[in-house]
N, C-alpha and C positions, 0 to 999 in steps of 0.2 A: 307302404311296401309296394314294390313293383314286381309283378308276376309276368311270366312269359305268356304268349297267347293260349298255349294248351296245357299249362302247368296246373291250373285250378279250375276244375269243372263245377265245383259246388263250394260255396263259402257258408259256413255255419253262422247262425246268428248267435248273439251273446249267450242266450239261454241254453241252446244245444251244446255250445262249446263248454260252458260251465258244467253241465251235466256229464259230458264225456270226460272232462278233466277230473271231476270228482270220482267217477267210476274208476278211472285209471289209478287215482291215488288210493282209493279204498282197496283195490285189488293188490296193488303194490304193498300196501301196509300189511294186509293179511298174509301175503306170501313172505314178507320179511319176518313177521311174527312166527310163522311156521318154521322158517329156516333157523331163527334164533332158538326157538324151543327145542328143535331136533338137535341143534349143534351143542347147546349148553344144558341139555336134560340131565338131571341127577342120575348117577349110575344106579342100576338096579341093586337091591339089597344083596349082600354077600351071603354065602352059605352059613357063615358064622352067625350072622344076624338072624337068619331064618331058623336055624337049628339050635340056637343057644337056648337051653331049657330055662335058664334064669330069666331071660328076656321074655320068653313065652309065658312063664308063670307070672311075671309082673304084669304083662298085658292082660292076662286072664283075671288077675286080682282087680285091675283097674276097671275092666268091663263089668265084673260082678259088683264092684262098689258103685259104679255109675247106674246100674240097673237096680240098686238098693237091695241086692241079694246078700250082701255081706256088709258088716259095719266097718266104719273107718278105723276103729280101734283094732279090729282083727287084721286089717291090712298092715297097719303100723307094727303089729307084733310079729309079722312074718319075717323069718331070718334073712331072706333075700333083700327085702325092703330095708331092713336094719343095716345090712352091709352097704347098700346104695347110699343110705343116709350118712353112714360113717365116712364113706368116700367123698361125699359132697362136703361134709364138714371139714375134712382134711384139706380139700382143695381150697375152700374158702379161707381157712387159717393160713395157708401158704401165701395168699394174695394179701 
């Protein structure tokens, strides 16, 4: 390469250039990740999801079952869970 008299006052050696390039690439990569995450983030739950009593009951049953405060058979006997299971069976039968 040919440089003019006063264009380059300092030339980096290979190691310094590699470090600077890597730092730039890392910063660009993280900014790109933040941009993609903010752009394509899933929407917040709707009021229907948050306030749906069946959904909240199902979540509470799941948590209680995982903490071993309720038996699996009791969860499966719950009417809400039975309706969900019937809906899943109907969906599977259609496919």
